C-alpha positions as CSV (number, residue, x, y, z in Angstrom):
1,M,8.9,-4.8,-26.3
2,K,5.3,-4.3,-25.3
3,V,3.7,-4.6,-21.9
4,V,0.3,-4.3,-20.7
5,I,-0.1,-3.5,-17.0
6,C,-3.8,-3.9,-15.4
7,G,-4.0,-1.4,-12.9
8,A,-3.2,2.2,-12.5
9,G,-2.5,2.5,-9.1
10,I,0.7,3.1,-7.3
11,A,2.3,-0.4,-8.1
12,G,1.2,0.4,-11.8
13,L,2.4,3.6,-12.2
14,A,5.6,3.0,-11.0
15,L,6.4,0.4,-13.2
16,A,4.5,2.2,-16.1
17,Q,7.0,5.3,-15.7
18,R,10.3,2.9,-15.3
19,L,9.3,0.8,-18.6
20,D,8.9,3.9,-20.3
21,A,12.3,5.0,-19.1
22,F,14.0,2.0,-20.9
23,G,11.9,2.5,-24.0
24,V,9.3,0.0,-23.7
25,E,5.7,0.3,-25.5
26,V,3.3,0.6,-22.3
27,V,-0.5,0.3,-22.4
28,V,-1.9,0.7,-18.6
29,V,-5.8,-0.5,-18.3
30,E,-7.6,0.7,-15.3
31,K,-11.0,-0.5,-14.6
32,A,-11.8,3.4,-12.2
33,P,-13.4,6.2,-14.4
34,G,-10.2,8.0,-13.2
35,P,-8.1,8.5,-10.2
36,R,-9.1,7.1,-7.0
37,T,-10.0,9.8,-4.2
38,Q,-10.3,7.8,-1.1
39,G,-7.5,6.1,1.0
40,Y,-5.7,6.7,4.1
41,M,-2.4,7.9,5.5
42,I,0.8,5.8,5.1
43,D,4.4,6.4,6.2
44,F,6.2,5.8,3.2
45,F,9.8,4.9,4.1
46,G,12.1,1.5,2.8
47,P,13.2,0.5,-0.1
48,G,10.0,2.2,-2.3
49,Y,11.4,5.6,-1.0
50,D,15.1,4.5,-2.4
51,A,13.3,3.9,-5.9
52,A,11.0,7.0,-5.6
53,E,14.6,8.9,-5.2
54,A,16.1,7.0,-8.0
55,M,13.2,7.5,-10.3
56,G,13.4,11.2,-9.8
57,V,9.7,11.4,-8.4
58,L,10.9,11.6,-4.7
59,P,10.6,15.3,-4.3
60,R,6.9,15.5,-5.3
61,I,6.1,12.7,-3.0
62,R,7.8,15.1,-0.2
63,E,6.1,18.2,-1.7
64,L,2.6,16.5,-1.4
65,G,3.9,14.8,2.4
66,Y,2.6,16.4,5.8
67,H,4.7,17.0,8.7
68,V,3.7,14.8,12.1
69,E,5.3,14.9,15.2
70,E,3.9,12.5,17.3
71,M,1.4,9.2,17.2
72,T,-0.7,9.6,20.4
73,Y,-3.4,7.4,21.6
74,R,-6.7,9.3,23.3
75,D,-9.3,7.8,26.1
76,H,-12.9,8.4,25.6
77,H,-12.6,12.2,26.7
78,G,-9.5,13.0,24.1
79,R,-7.2,12.6,27.0
80,R,-4.0,11.2,26.1
81,R,-3.0,8.1,27.5
82,S,0.5,7.3,25.4
83,R,2.3,8.7,22.6
84,M,5.7,8.2,20.3
85,R,7.6,10.9,18.7
86,F,7.8,10.3,14.6
87,A,11.4,11.4,14.8
88,Q,11.8,8.2,16.8
89,F,10.8,6.6,13.3
90,A,12.7,8.8,11.1
91,K,16.1,8.4,13.5
92,I,16.0,4.4,12.4
93,V,15.5,5.1,8.8
94,N,18.2,8.0,8.7
95,G,15.5,10.7,7.9
96,R,14.2,8.8,4.8
97,L,10.4,8.6,5.9
98,V,7.1,11.2,4.9
99,S,3.7,10.4,6.1
100,I,1.5,11.0,3.3
101,M,-2.2,10.3,1.7
102,R,-2.2,7.2,-0.2
103,P,-4.2,9.0,-3.0
104,D,-1.4,11.8,-2.9
105,L,1.3,8.9,-3.2
106,E,-0.5,7.8,-6.2
107,R,-0.9,11.4,-7.7
108,A,3.0,11.7,-7.6
109,L,3.5,8.8,-9.7
110,R,0.9,9.8,-12.2
111,E,2.3,13.8,-12.8
112,H,5.4,11.8,-13.5
113,L,4.4,9.7,-16.1
114,P,5.1,10.6,-19.6
115,D,2.0,11.7,-22.2
116,R,3.3,8.9,-24.5
117,V,1.9,6.0,-22.2
118,D,-1.3,4.8,-23.1
119,V,-3.7,4.8,-20.0
120,R,-7.1,4.0,-20.8
121,H,-9.0,4.5,-17.5
122,A,-13.4,3.0,-17.6
123,T,-11.8,0.1,-19.2
124,K,-11.7,-3.6,-17.9
125,L,-9.6,-6.8,-18.7
126,T,-12.0,-9.5,-19.8
127,G,-9.9,-12.3,-21.2
128,I,-6.2,-13.4,-20.9
129,D,-4.7,-15.8,-23.8
130,N,-1.5,-16.5,-21.8
131,R,1.7,-18.2,-23.9
132,T,5.1,-19.2,-23.4
133,D,5.3,-16.8,-26.4
134,G,3.6,-13.6,-25.4
135,V,0.0,-12.6,-24.4
136,T,-3.0,-11.5,-25.9
137,V,-5.3,-9.5,-23.8
138,T,-9.0,-8.6,-24.5
139,L,-10.4,-5.8,-23.1
140,S,-14.2,-4.3,-22.4
141,D,-14.6,-2.8,-25.5
142,D,-13.8,-5.7,-27.4
143,S,-10.5,-5.0,-28.8
144,T,-7.3,-6.9,-28.1
145,I,-3.9,-6.3,-27.3
146,E,-0.7,-8.3,-28.3
147,A,1.8,-7.8,-25.7
148,D,5.1,-9.7,-24.8
149,L,4.1,-9.3,-21.4
150,L,1.1,-8.9,-18.9
151,V,1.4,-7.4,-15.7
152,G,-1.2,-7.8,-12.8
153,A,-0.6,-4.4,-10.8
154,D,-4.8,-4.8,-9.8
155,G,-4.4,-4.8,-6.1
156,I,-5.6,-7.3,-3.6
157,H,-8.6,-8.2,-5.4
158,S,-6.9,-8.9,-8.8
159,T,-8.8,-10.0,-12.0
160,V,-5.3,-11.0,-13.6
161,R,-4.5,-13.3,-10.7
162,S,-8.3,-14.6,-10.6
163,Q,-8.0,-15.5,-14.8
164,V,-4.5,-16.9,-14.6
165,F,-3.7,-18.4,-11.4
166,G,-6.7,-19.4,-9.6
167,P,-9.8,-18.0,-7.6
168,E,-8.7,-15.6,-4.8
169,P,-9.5,-17.9,-1.7
170,E,-6.6,-20.3,-2.6
171,F,-4.5,-17.1,-2.0
172,L,-6.0,-14.7,0.2
173,R,-5.0,-15.0,4.1
174,Y,-7.6,-13.1,6.1
175,L,-6.3,-11.4,9.2
176,G,-9.2,-11.0,11.3
177,F,-10.2,-7.4,10.5
178,H,-12.0,-4.6,8.5
179,T,-10.8,-1.1,7.8
180,A,-12.2,2.0,6.4
181,A,-11.1,5.6,5.6
182,Y,-12.7,8.7,4.6
183,S,-12.7,12.6,5.3
184,F,-14.9,15.0,6.5
185,D,-15.4,19.0,7.7
186,D,-14.5,20.0,11.0
187,A,-12.5,22.7,12.1
188,D,-12.5,21.9,16.0
189,I,-11.1,18.4,15.3
190,H,-9.0,19.4,12.7
191,A,-7.3,22.1,15.2
192,Q,-6.7,19.3,18.2
193,V,-5.3,16.9,16.1
194,A,-2.9,18.9,13.6
195,G,0.4,17.6,13.2
196,Q,-0.5,14.4,15.0
197,F,-2.0,11.0,13.8
198,C,-4.3,10.5,16.9
199,L,-5.7,6.8,17.7
200,T,-8.5,6.1,19.8
201,D,-7.0,3.9,23.0
202,T,-9.3,1.3,22.8
203,V,-9.9,-2.5,22.5
204,N,-11.0,-4.5,19.4
205,R,-11.5,-1.6,17.6
206,Q,-9.5,1.8,16.4
207,M,-10.1,4.9,14.8
208,G,-7.6,7.4,13.7
209,F,-7.5,11.0,12.8
210,Y,-5.2,13.4,11.0
211,A,-5.5,16.8,9.6
212,L,-5.4,17.5,6.0
213,R,-4.3,20.8,4.5
214,D,-7.8,21.9,3.0
215,Q,-9.1,21.8,6.5
216,R,-10.6,18.6,6.3
217,V,-10.1,15.5,8.7
218,A,-9.0,11.9,7.5
219,V,-10.5,9.2,9.2
220,F,-9.0,5.6,9.5
221,T,-10.6,2.6,11.3
222,V,-9.8,-1.0,12.1
223,H,-11.8,-3.5,13.7
224,R,-12.1,-7.2,14.6
225,T,-14.5,-9.4,13.2
226,P,-14.3,-13.2,12.6
227,D,-16.2,-12.7,9.4
228,P,-14.4,-11.4,6.1
229,A,-17.2,-10.9,4.1
230,L,-17.7,-7.2,3.4
231,P,-21.2,-5.5,4.3
232,A,-23.5,-4.0,1.6
233,D,-23.4,-0.7,3.2
234,P,-20.2,0.5,4.5
235,R,-21.5,3.3,5.8
236,A,-23.9,1.9,8.1
237,A,-21.6,-0.5,9.5
238,I,-18.8,1.7,10.2
239,R,-22.0,3.6,12.7
240,H,-22.6,0.5,14.0
241,E,-19.2,-0.8,14.7
242,Y,-17.6,2.6,16.4
243,A,-21.0,3.9,18.0
244,A,-19.7,3.3,21.6
245,L,-16.3,4.8,20.9
246,G,-16.4,8.2,23.0
247,W,-14.1,11.8,22.2
248,A,-13.7,12.7,18.3
249,A,-15.4,9.3,17.4
250,P,-19.3,10.9,17.6
251,R,-18.7,13.9,15.1
252,A,-16.6,11.7,13.0
253,L,-19.8,8.9,12.4
254,D,-22.3,11.5,11.9
255,A,-20.2,13.1,9.1
256,C,-19.9,9.6,7.8
257,P,-20.1,10.3,3.7
258,P,-22.3,8.4,1.1
259,P,-20.5,4.5,0.2
260,E,-19.4,5.5,-2.8
261,Q,-16.8,8.0,-1.0
262,V,-15.6,5.7,1.5
263,Y,-12.6,2.9,1.5
264,Y,-13.6,-0.1,2.8
265,D,-12.1,-3.2,2.7
266,Q,-10.9,-6.4,4.7
267,V,-7.5,-6.6,6.1
268,A,-5.7,-9.8,4.4
269,Q,-2.5,-11.0,3.0
270,I,-2.0,-12.6,-0.5
271,D,0.2,-15.7,-0.4
272,M,1.1,-17.2,-3.5
273,P,3.9,-19.9,-4.5
274,T,4.8,-18.3,-7.3
275,W,4.0,-14.7,-9.0
276,S,4.5,-15.5,-12.3
277,R,3.3,-17.7,-15.2
278,D,4.4,-17.7,-18.9
279,R,3.9,-14.3,-20.0
280,V,1.8,-12.9,-17.0
281,V,3.4,-11.5,-13.8
282,L,1.8,-9.8,-10.8
283,I,3.4,-6.9,-8.8
284,G,2.5,-5.0,-5.6
285,D,-0.7,-6.2,-3.8
286,A,-1.9,-8.5,-6.5
287,A,1.3,-10.9,-6.0
288,H,1.9,-10.1,-2.1
289,A,-0.3,-8.0,-0.4
290,V,1.3,-7.9,3.5
291,S,-1.8,-5.8,5.1
292,L,-1.7,-2.4,6.5
293,L,-0.8,-4.1,9.4
294,A,2.8,-4.4,8.0
295,G,2.8,-0.8,7.0
296,Q,5.1,-1.2,3.8
297,G,2.5,-2.0,1.3
298,A,2.7,1.0,-0.9
299,S,6.6,1.0,-0.5
300,L,6.6,-3.0,-1.7
301,G,4.2,-2.2,-4.7
302,I,6.8,0.7,-5.8
303,T,9.9,-1.5,-5.0
304,G,8.2,-4.5,-6.9
305,A,7.7,-2.1,-9.9
306,Y,11.3,-1.1,-9.9
307,V,12.9,-4.8,-9.4
308,L,10.9,-5.7,-12.1
309,A,11.6,-3.1,-14.8
310,E,15.5,-3.4,-13.8
311,H,15.9,-6.7,-14.2
312,L,13.9,-6.8,-17.5
313,S,16.2,-4.4,-18.5
314,R,19.5,-6.7,-17.7
315,T,18.4,-9.7,-18.8
316,D,18.4,-11.3,-22.1
317,T,15.2,-13.5,-21.9
318,I,11.8,-12.4,-20.0
319,E,11.3,-15.8,-18.4
320,T,15.2,-15.0,-16.3
321,A,13.9,-11.5,-15.6
322,L,10.6,-12.8,-13.9
323,R,12.6,-15.4,-11.9
324,R,14.9,-12.8,-10.8
325,Y,12.6,-10.3,-9.6
326,E,10.6,-13.0,-7.6
327,Q,14.4,-14.2,-6.0
328,T,15.1,-10.2,-5.2
329,L,11.5,-9.5,-3.6
330,R,10.4,-12.5,-1.9
331,P,12.6,-12.4,1.5
332,V,11.3,-9.0,1.7
333,V,8.3,-9.6,1.2
334,T,8.1,-12.6,3.7
335,D,9.5,-10.9,6.5
336,R,7.0,-8.1,6.4
337,Q,4.2,-10.3,6.2
338,Q,5.4,-12.6,9.2
339,A,6.2,-9.4,11.2
340,A,2.2,-8.0,10.4
341,R,0.9,-11.4,11.7
342,N,2.7,-11.4,14.7
343,G,2.2,-7.9,15.8
344,T,-2.1,-8.3,15.2
345,R,-2.4,-8.3,19.3
346,W,-0.3,-4.8,19.7
347,F,-2.0,-3.4,16.6
348,I,-5.6,-3.4,17.7
349,P,-5.4,-4.9,21.2
350,A,-8.1,-7.9,21.8
351,T,-7.9,-7.2,26.0
352,T,-7.7,-4.7,28.3
353,R,-4.4,-6.6,29.9
354,Q,-2.6,-6.5,26.1
355,L,-3.7,-2.3,26.1
356,R,-2.1,-1.7,29.6
357,L,0.9,-3.5,28.1
358,R,1.0,-1.4,24.8
359,R,0.7,1.6,27.1
360,A,3.6,0.6,29.5
361,A,6.0,-0.3,25.9
362,L,5.0,2.9,24.7
363,K,6.2,4.8,28.2
364,L,9.3,2.9,28.2
365,A,9.9,3.7,24.5
366,R,10.7,7.3,25.7
367,F,14.3,6.2,27.2
368,P,17.5,5.8,25.1
369,V,17.9,2.3,23.7
370,I,14.5,1.1,24.3
371,D,13.0,3.8,21.9
372,R,15.1,2.3,19.3
373,Y,14.3,-1.1,20.1
374,V,10.7,0.0,19.7
375,A,10.8,1.9,16.6
376,A,13.2,-0.7,14.8
377,A,10.3,-3.4,15.5
378,L,7.6,-0.9,14.1
379,V,10.1,0.0,11.0
380,G,11.5,-3.7,10.3
381,K,14.5,-4.7,9.3
382,S,17.1,-2.5,7.0
383,T,16.6,-3.5,3.1
384,A,19.0,-2.3,0.5
385,V,16.8,-3.7,-2.4
386,I,17.6,-0.7,-4.6
387,T,21.1,-0.1,-3.9
388,N,21.9,-3.5,-4.3
389,L,20.5,-3.9,-8.0
390,H,22.6,-0.6,-8.5
391,T,25.9,-2.6,-7.6
392,T,25.4,-5.3,-10.1
393,S,26.3,-5.1,-13.6
394,R,24.0,-4.9,-16.6
395,Q,23.3,-7.5,-18.9
396,A,21.4,-6.9,-22.4
397,P,19.5,-4.4,-23.3
398,L,15.7,-4.9,-22.4
399,T,14.3,-4.2,-25.9
400,N,16.3,-7.3,-27.0
401,A,14.5,-9.2,-24.2
402,T,12.3,-12.2,-25.8
């Protein structure tokens, strides 16, 4: 079997590693000239954590991760208004959680990829001939690849999805926020936020800060806006939108790097009636972006890659494998998307009243029972997707799938 994967991000790299382990010939095409360095800190847990462990990459992920003691909300002067200890989250998931920068998670997966996997950077996908018996992919260098399956792992603004399933607006659900991330040098702020994830205690917009190993400070921003259109100059937009915030914000805004060094995008979800069509299938954000409000996008990306490879390895036809992949994963994705939509007013309060209610909820979370309830609400339902896969019997080997 031969598979082309469009996208060398988290989901694409995870799938490439897993398919290679089953003896599949894999080609990964990526439009970026090299690995991306922009991104924000995530809490990696859930079924993706289980999948990473099964793949053997978890030790490296934990090595690249950070120890975060607590999440704190700071006022205009940097005073702590409320907090929640990360031990409360960790307890809910039995300690199976690691805080890691998205680029570092991608790095761990990339390092785990065997040299025999053909990864082509600076290569765009320009044409797709999708058939019931295979797929022909045309690349930006005018070459073509004949494959049994094309996998779109190219993110929320997926080229594969647009070419095969329809234009982006048909599937994108804008949640009313823009987000950005970048890093800068500041020894004083680094010392203030070390071991913490510090957020501004503000209405309609929020900046977050955390310390990196190289003495740099990572910045994460989210703000409400009814307009989904992205600005022509992300740096100018960030400086304008967050100019009124206090504490560390002014210094972070002064240090905002050029636009090409800033991650900037909508906060949105992808909602599709099906994730596959003939010999093309979508995984990760291309299929089901849950948004940063859900907190498990990277975990679900790795989970989807693992589940797809497992079903391909067990099933005697590709079509059946694609159907079972979606049946396995869709309930989990639907739950996380709904949780994200329900939690928008608490993630970024729209009024002072909502802000005060959030403070009160976090204070109550210090008490037994209530702390587990609040942490569980943030973590989401427990899922055993990977465990369940390994308790079912294998079928035909993947190399016989047609």
